[in-house]
C-alpha positions in Angstrom: 89.8 -182.6 -51.3 91.8 -179.7 -52.4 92.3 -178.9 -56.1 95.7 -179.7 -57.7 96.0 -178.3 -61.3 97.8 -181.4 -62.7 98.0 -185.0 -61.6 100.7 -187.2 -63.2 100.0 -191.0 -63.2 103.3 -192.8 -63.4 106.8 -192.0 -62.1 108.9 -193.3 -64.9 111.0 -191.0 -67.2 108.0 -189.3 -68.8 106.3 -188.6 -65.5 109.4 -187.2 -63.8 110.2 -185.1 -66.8 106.7 -183.7 -66.9 107.0 -182.9 -63.2 110.3 -181.2 -63.9 108.7 -179.0 -66.6 105.7 -178.2 -64.4 108.1 -177.0 -61.6 109.8 -174.7 -64.1 106.5 -173.2 -65.1 105.3 -172.9 -61.5 102.4 -175.2 -62.0 101.4 -177.2 -59.0 101.1 -181.0 -59.4 101.1 -184.4 -57.8 102.8 -187.4 -59.2 101.6 -190.9 -58.2 103.7 -194.0 -58.9 102.3 -197.5 -58.4 105.7 -199.1 -57.7 107.7 -198.5 -54.5 110.5 -197.1 -56.7 110.7 -194.4 -59.3 111.9 -194.9 -62.9 109.3 -197.2 -64.4 111.0 -199.3 -67.0 114.3 -197.8 -66.1 115.5 -200.2 -63.5 119.1 -200.8 -62.3 120.8 -204.0 -61.0 123.5 -203.1 -58.5 126.6 -205.0 -57.5 126.6 -203.3 -54.0 123.9 -205.4 -52.4 124.0 -203.5 -49.1 122.7 -200.4 -50.8 119.5 -202.1 -51.9 117.8 -201.4 -48.6 118.1 -197.6 -49.1 115.0 -195.6 -49.6 113.6 -196.4 -53.1 113.7 -192.8 -54.2 116.6 -191.6 -52.1 118.4 -188.6 -53.4 121.8 -190.0 -52.3 121.7 -193.6 -53.4 122.8 -193.0 -57.0 125.8 -191.1 -55.9 127.1 -193.9 -53.7 126.9 -196.6 -56.4 129.4 -197.0 -59.2 128.3 -200.4 -60.7 124.8 -200.0 -62.1 123.4 -202.2 -64.8 120.4 -201.3 -67.0 117.7 -204.0 -66.7 115.6 -201.7 -68.9 116.7 -199.4 -71.7 120.5 -198.9 -72.0 121.2 -196.7 -75.0 120.4 -193.4 -76.5 121.5 -191.7 -79.7 122.1 -187.9 -79.2 122.9 -187.3 -82.8 119.2 -187.7 -83.8 117.5 -187.8 -80.3 118.6 -184.2 -79.8 116.0 -183.2 -77.1 117.1 -186.1 -74.9 120.7 -185.3 -75.6 120.3 -181.7 -74.6 118.6 -182.7 -71.4 121.4 -185.0 -70.5 123.9 -182.2 -71.1 121.9 -179.7 -69.1 121.7 -182.2 -66.2 125.5 -182.5 -66.5 125.4 -186.3 -66.8 128.4 -188.2 -68.3 127.9 -190.4 -71.3 130.2 -192.9 -73.2 130.0 -195.0 -76.3 129.0 -198.6 -76.2 132.1 -200.8 -76.3 132.3 -202.5 -79.7 136.1 -202.9 -80.3 137.2 -206.4 -81.5 135.6 -209.5 -82.9 132.2 -210.9 -82.2 131.0 -214.4 -81.7 128.3 -216.1 -83.7 126.4 -219.3 -82.8 124.4 -220.8 -85.6 123.2 -224.2 -84.3 123.7 -226.9 -81.7 125.7 -229.0 -84.3 128.3 -226.3 -84.9 130.8 -224.7 -82.5 130.5 -220.9 -82.1 132.6 -219.0 -84.6 134.6 -215.8 -84.2 134.0 -213.2 -86.9 134.8 -209.5 -87.6 132.7 -207.2 -85.4 131.1 -204.0 -86.5 130.4 -200.6 -85.0 127.1 -198.8 -84.8 126.8 -195.5 -86.6 126.0 -193.2 -85.0 127.4 -194.9 -81.9 125.0 -196.1 -79.2 125.6 -194.1 -76.0 125.3 -195.1 -72.4 125.2 -193.0 -69.2 127.7 -193.3 -66.5 125.7 -194.7 -63.6 123.2 -196.2 -66.0 119.9 -194.7 -67.1 119.0 -194.6 -63.4 121.3 -191.6 -63.2 118.9 -189.7 -65.4 116.0 -190.6 -63.1 117.9 -189.6 -60.0 119.0 -186.3 -61.6 115.4 -185.3 -62.4 114.0 -186.4 -59.0 116.7 -184.4 -57.2 115.3 -181.3 -58.9 111.7 -181.9 -57.8 109.7 -181.1 -54.7 109.7 -184.5 -53.1 106.5 -183.8 -51.2 104.7 -183.8 -54.6 106.0 -187.3 -55.5 104.3 -190.3 -54.0 105.2 -194.0 -54.6 103.2 -197.0 -53.8 100.0 -195.4 -55.1 98.1 -197.5 -57.6 95.6 -195.3 -59.5 92.3 -197.3 -59.9 89.8 -194.8 -61.1 89.4 -191.5 -62.9 85.9 -189.9 -62.6 85.1 -186.8 -64.7 82.8 -184.5 -62.7 82.6 -181.9 -65.4 84.5 -179.1 -63.7 87.2 -181.4 -62.3 88.4 -185.0 -62.1 88.4 -187.2 -59.0 91.4 -189.5 -59.0 91.1 -192.5 -56.8 94.1 -194.6 -55.8 95.1 -197.4 -53.4 98.2 -197.2 -51.3 100.4 -200.1 -50.2 98.3 -200.5 -47.1 95.1 -200.9 -49.1 93.9 -197.5 -48.1 91.9 -195.6 -50.7 93.2 -192.1 -51.5 91.5 -189.5 -53.6 92.6 -186.3 -55.3 90.8 -183.6 -57.2 92.5 -182.3 -60.3 91.9 -180.2 -63.4 94.1 -182.3 -65.8 95.6 -185.8 -65.8 98.8 -186.7 -67.6 99.0 -190.4 -68.1 102.7 -191.3 -67.9 102.3 -195.0 -68.4 101.9 -197.3 -71.4 98.5 -196.8 -73.3 97.6 -200.4 -73.1 98.3 -200.5 -69.3 96.3 -197.3 -68.7 93.3 -198.7 -70.6 93.5 -202.1 -68.9 94.1 -201.0 -65.3 92.2 -197.7 -64.8 88.4 -197.4 -64.7 87.3 -194.2 -66.6 83.9 -192.8 -65.6 82.3 -191.9 -68.0 84.0 -194.3 -70.4 86.6 -193.0 -72.9 85.5 -192.7 -76.5 85.4 -196.3 -78.0 87.9 -195.5 -80.8 90.4 -194.1 -78.3 90.0 -197.1 -76.1 90.6 -199.4 -79.0 93.7 -197.6 -80.1 95.2 -197.7 -76.6 94.3 -201.3 -76.1 96.0 -202.3 -79.4 99.2 -200.4 -78.8 101.9 -202.9 -77.8 104.0 -201.8 -74.8 107.7 -201.6 -75.6 109.9 -204.1 -73.6 106.8 -205.8 -72.2 107.4 -209.2 -73.8 111.2 -209.0 -73.4 113.7 -210.2 -70.8 117.3 -209.3 -70.1 120.1 -211.3 -68.4 123.2 -209.8 -66.9 126.4 -211.6 -65.8 128.8 -209.4 -63.8 132.6 -210.1 -63.4 135.6 -208.5 -61.8 136.9 -207.4 -65.2 135.9 -207.7 -68.9 138.1 -210.7 -69.6 136.8 -211.1 -73.1 138.5 -207.9 -74.2 141.9 -209.5 -73.4 141.0 -212.0 -76.1 140.3 -209.3 -78.7 136.5 -209.8 -78.3 134.0 -207.0 -78.1 131.5 -209.0 -76.0 129.1 -208.9 -78.9 127.4 -212.2 -79.9 124.5 -213.4 -82.0 122.9 -216.8 -81.5 120.3 -218.9 -83.3 120.6 -221.5 -80.4 119.9 -219.3 -77.4 118.6 -218.8 -74.9 120.2 -215.4 -75.5 119.9 -214.3 -79.1 121.8 -211.0 -78.8 124.6 -210.3 -76.4 126.5 -207.1 -75.6 129.3 -205.8 -73.4 127.7 -204.0 -70.4 130.9 -203.2 -68.5 131.1 -200.2 -66.2 133.8 -197.6 -66.8 136.2 -197.9 -63.9 134.1 -200.7 -62.4 133.1 -204.3 -63.1 133.0 -206.1 -66.4 129.6 -207.3 -67.5 127.8 -209.1 -70.4 124.1 -208.8 -71.0 121.7 -210.5 -73.5 118.1 -210.4 -74.6 116.4 -213.7 -74.2 115.0 -215.1 -77.4 112.7 -217.5 -75.5 109.0 -216.6 -75.8 107.4 -215.1 -72.7 105.0 -218.0 -72.2 107.9 -220.5 -72.2 110.0 -218.4 -69.8 107.1 -218.4 -67.3 107.1 -222.2 -67.3 110.6 -222.5 -65.8 112.3 -221.0 -62.7 114.5 -218.0 -62.8 117.4 -220.1 -61.6 117.0 -222.5 -64.5 117.0 -219.6 -67.0 120.1 -218.2 -65.4 121.9 -221.6 -65.6 121.1 -221.8 -69.3 122.2 -218.2 -70.0 125.5 -218.8 -68.1 126.2 -222.0 -70.0 125.7 -220.1 -73.3 128.3 -217.5 -72.2 130.7 -220.3 -71.4 130.2 -221.6 -75.0 130.9 -218.2 -76.4 133.5 -216.7 -74.2 135.2 -219.5 -72.3 135.2 -221.0 -68.8 135.8 -217.6 -67.1 132.2 -216.8 -67.9 131.0 -219.6 -65.6 131.8 -217.6 -62.4 130.1 -214.3 -62.4 130.1 -212.4 -59.1 126.5 -211.3 -59.7 123.7 -212.2 -62.0 120.4 -210.4 -62.8 117.4 -211.5 -64.8 114.6 -209.1 -65.5 111.5 -210.5 -67.2 109.3 -207.6 -68.1 106.4 -209.8 -69.2 106.0 -210.6 -65.5 106.0 -207.0 -64.3 102.4 -206.1 -63.5 103.1 -202.4 -63.8 104.5 -202.8 -67.3 102.9 -205.7 -69.0 99.3 -207.0 -69.5 98.3 -210.5 -70.6 98.1 -209.3 -74.2 101.8 -208.2 -74.1 103.0 -211.8 -73.7 101.9 -212.5 -77.3 103.4 -209.3 -78.7 106.0 -209.5 -81.5 108.3 -207.2 -79.4 108.4 -204.4 -82.0 107.9 -200.7 -81.5 104.3 -199.8 -82.1 103.0 -196.8 -83.9 101.9 -194.0 -81.6 98.2 -193.9 -80.8 96.2 -190.7 -80.3 97.2 -189.1 -77.0 93.8 -187.4 -76.1 90.1 -187.5 -76.9 89.1 -185.4 -79.9 85.8 -184.5 -78.3 83.5 -185.2 -75.4 84.1 -184.8 -71.6 87.7 -186.1 -71.7 88.9 -183.8 -74.5 90.7 -181.1 -72.5 91.5 -182.8 -69.2 93.4 -186.1 -70.1 96.6 -186.5 -72.1 98.8 -189.5 -72.7 102.5 -188.7 -72.2 104.1 -192.2 -71.8 106.8 -193.1 -74.3 104.4 -195.0 -76.6 102.6 -191.8 -77.3 105.6 -190.2 -78.9 105.2 -189.7 -82.6 108.9 -189.7 -83.3 110.4 -192.2 -80.9 107.6 -194.4 -79.6 108.9 -196.7 -76.8 112.3 -195.2 -76.6 113.6 -193.0 -73.7 113.7 -190.1 -76.2 110.0 -190.8 -76.8 109.3 -190.3 -73.1 110.9 -186.9 -73.2 109.1 -185.9 -76.4 105.7 -187.0 -75.3 106.0 -185.4 -71.8 107.2 -182.1 -73.2 104.3 -181.9 -75.7 101.8 -182.9 -73.0 103.0 -180.1 -70.7 103.3 -177.6 -73.6 99.7 -178.2 -74.7 98.0 -177.9 -71.3 94.8 -175.9 -71.5 94.9 -172.3 -70.5 92.5 -173.0 -67.6 95.1 -175.2 -66.0 97.8 -172.6 -66.4 95.6 -170.0 -64.7 95.2 -172.3 -61.7 98.9 -172.9 -61.3 99.2 -171.3 -57.8 98.1 -173.5 -54.9 99.4 -174.4 -51.4 101.9 -177.2 -51.7 102.3 -177.5 -47.9 99.0 -179.4 -47.7 98.7 -182.2 -50.3 95.1 -182.9 -51.2 94.6 -186.5 -50.1 91.8 -188.1 -48.2 
């Protein structure tokens, strides 16, 4: 095993941004992602099905796709999430405001027909990225040394040896891989880290308790998308916005692509335990029927549908998350205050952000603070041979 100064566990936005910052500082690292794809909770549904077989972290796939639908986070607010806004500008990504022109639909009960009412506009406006949030993931990955980024690597154990940490993971073939590192950046939700990684010796009890009790944003949620050739509701003077006390979707928005397909998406108000008792096709049927009630018969024939239930994603949700209230949790402590783990382990996932816990902006904030506060001993050991990745 060769020594790598920093190991990043998780290839979502926080992990990739941390890698991006480390590259700028000339600090060697390895990034390990459990999924076969990068992005974490940033996941795209695509209308060009033939592209789905492309490599999961291909540097060209995003450039070939125009219709990308955010099955995870969709919006950001650069007016007050300024660090994220600057990054998007620096990466030369295009953004546009969420469409909110026209009236909205409201569904109050099964005994009343949906009603049309005056819509409203968010202030400041909710912004979206052209190409979806996946464009941000791709832009960061394109700026990394791809040999330092490994997918399909599930980290099982972190063992503190005093002078270094041994990181043990399992690849998609069941092979155990080990790395030696000076510092670990945990770029995954606190609850998931506490639940899925064995720490030897154990983390301080209070820190373990905090991480275990920190709800993972999006983990109990599910999103449904219906994609059409065009946003036909706009011709009716409708914004695509809807609220419903009947469901299964309780909040609906226009998710159309600029210069591409029309789309509607909604958050399912059905509890995670109930969703898991029925098939995906049944849930889609109910969602589609609701869109017909709200927007007319044209809604009954989408050219594509997507349903992402985050509560059933093992690399996002734990059993405890199914019972979560779905709200943003307060940020827990990101590192041990004393003991053997004090200066060699830092949480940088979005939930560790003090200002924007759970948001995409939180992933950027937490990652930047984690890299900024790396111990001097790690910075001194920044030069190592990248040509030979330390794996056994």
